[in-house]
Backbone as numpy.savetxt, mean C-alpha at the origin, in Angstrom:
# Nx Ny Nz CAx CAy CAz Cx Cy Cz
4.19 -22.20 -2.32 3.34 -21.03 -2.32 4.24 -19.78 -2.32
3.91 -18.81 -3.14 4.72 -17.61 -3.22 4.36 -16.61 -2.14
5.26 -15.65 -1.96 5.05 -14.62 -0.96 4.12 -13.53 -1.44
4.01 -12.51 -0.61 3.14 -11.39 -0.96 3.57 -10.12 -0.28
2.92 -9.05 -0.67 3.20 -7.71 -0.18 1.93 -7.04 0.33
2.03 -6.34 1.43 0.99 -5.45 1.90 1.50 -4.05 1.60
0.63 -3.19 1.08 1.08 -1.85 0.72 0.02 -0.82 1.07
0.48 0.42 1.22 -0.43 1.54 1.46 -0.14 2.61 0.42
-1.21 3.08 -0.22 -1.14 4.18 -1.18 -1.83 5.40 -0.58
-1.41 6.58 -1.04 -2.04 7.83 -0.63 -1.99 8.82 -1.79
-2.68 9.93 -1.64 -2.63 10.98 -2.64 -1.77 12.16 -2.18
-1.48 12.22 -0.88 -0.62 13.25 -0.30 -0.31 12.83 1.13
0.73 13.38 1.74 1.02 13.02 3.13 -0.21 13.20 4.02
-0.52 12.18 4.76 -1.67 12.15 5.66 -3.00 12.34 4.94
-3.02 12.03 3.65 -4.24 12.15 2.86 -5.07 10.88 2.94
-5.84 10.64 1.90 -6.65 9.43 1.83 -5.72 8.23 1.75
-6.07 7.15 2.45 -5.23 5.95 2.50 -5.95 4.76 1.90
-5.17 3.90 1.25 -5.69 2.63 0.71 -4.71 1.54 1.09
-5.21 0.46 1.68 -4.40 -0.69 2.05 -4.71 -1.81 1.08
-3.65 -2.38 0.48 -3.84 -3.46 -0.47 -2.86 -4.59 -0.25
-3.07 -5.67 -0.99 -2.18 -6.84 -0.93 -2.01 -7.37 -2.34
-0.81 -7.88 -2.63 -0.52 -8.41 -3.96 0.66 -9.37 -3.90
0.76 -10.22 -4.90 1.92 -11.09 -5.04 2.97 -10.44 -5.94
2.57 -9.48 -6.76 3.48 -8.79 -7.70 3.39 -7.29 -7.46
4.21 -6.80 -6.56 4.11 -5.41 -6.12 4.36 -4.41 -7.24
5.42 -4.59 -8.01 5.75 -3.63 -9.07 4.61 -3.51 -10.08
4.06 -4.64 -10.50 2.96 -4.62 -11.47 1.73 -3.95 -10.89
1.39 -4.29 -9.66 0.17 -3.77 -9.05 0.24 -2.26 -8.83
1.38 -1.78 -8.35 1.51 -0.35 -8.12 1.50 0.39 -9.46
2.14 -0.18 -10.49 2.09 0.42 -11.83 0.64 0.54 -12.31
-0.16 -0.49 -12.07 -1.58 -0.45 -12.46 -2.31 0.69 -11.76
-2.05 0.86 -10.48 -2.68 1.97 -9.74 -2.22 3.31 -10.31
-0.94 3.47 -10.53 -0.38 4.74 -11.00 -0.87 5.12 -12.39
-1.09 4.12 -13.23 -1.53 4.36 -14.60 -3.06 4.43 -14.72
-3.76 4.26 -13.61 -5.22 4.33 -13.62 -5.87 3.12 -14.25
-5.20 1.99 -14.23 -5.73 0.76 -14.83 -6.67 0.01 -13.90
-6.74 0.45 -12.66 -7.58 -0.21 -11.66 -8.75 0.70 -11.35
-9.95 0.33 -11.78 -11.14 1.12 -11.46 -11.48 0.99 -9.99
-12.09 2.00 -9.45 -12.54 1.93 -8.07 -11.94 3.02 -7.21
-11.77 2.69 -5.95 -11.38 3.65 -4.91 -10.09 4.38 -5.23
-9.03 3.65 -5.60 -7.74 4.30 -5.82 -7.77 5.24 -7.01
-8.48 4.86 -8.05 -8.58 5.72 -9.23 -9.43 6.95 -8.92
-10.54 6.75 -8.23 -11.46 7.84 -7.90 -10.77 8.93 -7.06
-9.91 8.52 -6.12 -9.28 9.47 -5.22 -7.83 9.81 -5.61
-7.36 9.30 -6.74 -6.02 9.62 -7.22 -4.91 9.14 -6.32
-5.06 7.94 -5.79 -4.07 7.38 -4.86 -2.96 6.72 -5.67
-1.82 7.39 -5.77 -0.72 6.91 -6.61 0.62 6.85 -5.89
0.70 7.40 -4.70 1.95 7.42 -3.96 2.04 6.20 -3.05
3.06 5.39 -3.28 3.32 4.22 -2.44 4.12 4.67 -1.23
3.52 4.59 -0.05 4.18 5.11 1.16 4.52 4.03 2.18
4.04 2.81 1.96 4.34 1.71 2.90 4.33 0.40 2.14
5.34 -0.43 2.41 5.37 -1.80 1.88 5.86 -2.74 2.96
5.32 -3.94 2.94 5.70 -4.95 3.92 5.69 -6.30 3.22
6.82 -6.99 3.21 6.98 -8.28 2.52 6.64 -9.42 3.46
5.96 -10.43 2.92 5.64 -11.65 3.67 6.05 -12.85 2.82
6.58 -13.86 3.46 7.06 -15.05 2.74 5.93 -15.88 2.15
4.77 -15.80 2.76 3.62 -16.59 2.33 2.46 -15.63 2.06
1.81 -15.77 0.92 0.74 -14.85 0.52 -0.41 -14.84 1.53
-0.70 -15.98 2.13 -1.79 -16.01 3.11 -1.48 -15.14 4.33
-0.20 -15.05 4.69 0.19 -14.15 5.79 -0.02 -12.70 5.39
0.31 -12.39 4.15 0.11 -11.01 3.66 -1.37 -10.66 3.66
-2.20 -11.59 3.23 -3.65 -11.34 3.21 -4.18 -11.11 4.62
-3.73 -11.92 5.57 -4.16 -11.75 6.96 -3.73 -10.39 7.51
-2.49 -10.00 7.20 -1.98 -8.71 7.67 -2.76 -7.55 7.05
-3.07 -7.65 5.75 -3.86 -6.61 5.09 -5.22 -6.45 5.77
-5.89 -7.56 6.04 -7.20 -7.50 6.69 -7.09 -6.87 8.07
-6.02 -7.19 8.79 -5.81 -6.62 10.12 -5.64 -5.11 10.03
-4.75 -4.65 9.14 -4.48 -3.22 9.01 -5.73 -2.47 8.54
-6.51 -3.07 7.64 -7.73 -2.41 7.16 -8.71 -2.12 8.30
-8.67 -2.91 9.35 -9.58 -2.70 10.49 -9.02 -1.73 11.52
-7.78 -1.31 11.35 -7.18 -0.35 12.27 -7.82 1.02 12.08
-7.69 1.84 13.09 -8.14 3.22 12.97 -7.21 3.97 12.02
-7.71 5.07 11.49 -6.89 5.90 10.60 -5.61 6.36 11.30
-5.71 6.73 12.57 -4.54 7.19 13.32 -3.46 6.10 13.40
-3.85 4.86 13.59 -2.89 3.76 13.64 -2.22 3.55 12.28
-2.99 3.67 11.21 -2.42 3.52 9.86 -1.41 4.63 9.59
-1.76 5.86 9.98 -0.84 6.98 9.80 0.44 6.76 10.60
0.30 6.28 11.81 1.47 6.00 12.64 2.33 4.88 12.03
1.69 3.86 11.45 2.43 2.78 10.80 3.28 3.34 9.66
2.69 4.15 8.81 3.44 4.75 7.70 4.55 5.63 8.26
4.21 6.48 9.19 5.18 7.42 9.76 6.36 6.70 10.42
6.13 5.53 10.99 7.20 4.80 11.70 8.28 4.29 10.74
7.92 4.03 9.49 8.91 3.52 8.53 9.22 4.52 7.42
8.38 5.53 7.25 8.54 6.51 6.18 8.10 7.89 6.68
8.88 8.48 7.60 8.44 9.72 8.24 8.26 10.90 7.28
8.92 10.88 6.13 8.77 11.96 5.16 7.63 11.68 4.18
7.00 10.53 4.29 5.93 10.11 3.38 6.41 10.16 1.93
7.64 9.72 1.72 8.23 9.70 0.38 7.57 8.61 -0.45
7.48 8.84 -1.76 6.94 7.83 -2.68 8.00 6.75 -2.86
7.68 5.52 -2.50 8.62 4.40 -2.53 8.64 3.65 -3.84
7.85 4.08 -4.81 7.70 3.32 -6.06 9.04 3.07 -6.76
9.86 4.11 -6.91 11.15 3.93 -7.59 12.06 2.95 -6.87
11.94 2.86 -5.57 12.83 1.97 -4.80 12.44 0.50 -4.94
11.23 0.19 -5.45 10.83 -1.21 -5.61 11.11 -1.74 -7.00
11.46 -0.86 -7.92 11.70 -1.29 -9.30 13.06 -1.95 -9.45
């Protein structure tokens, strides 16, 4: 079984947040950035990758995504801030 990634996208520092999970991070983030994914991220212009977390097993990544999605907004902001205090776009660093 392959691993997976949990990621958070935003439109600006401390802006709207989206938590997602994928097995192919580069492809998935490219899809969001190019507007190829209809729905929440496209509607709110969420293109900045501000958090990534690697898991060895995809089921672990899915469980972690579900957990983070149920967190309060303040906890999600603190999670991003703890690893990316400048809220820099991490997309180039994953390529």
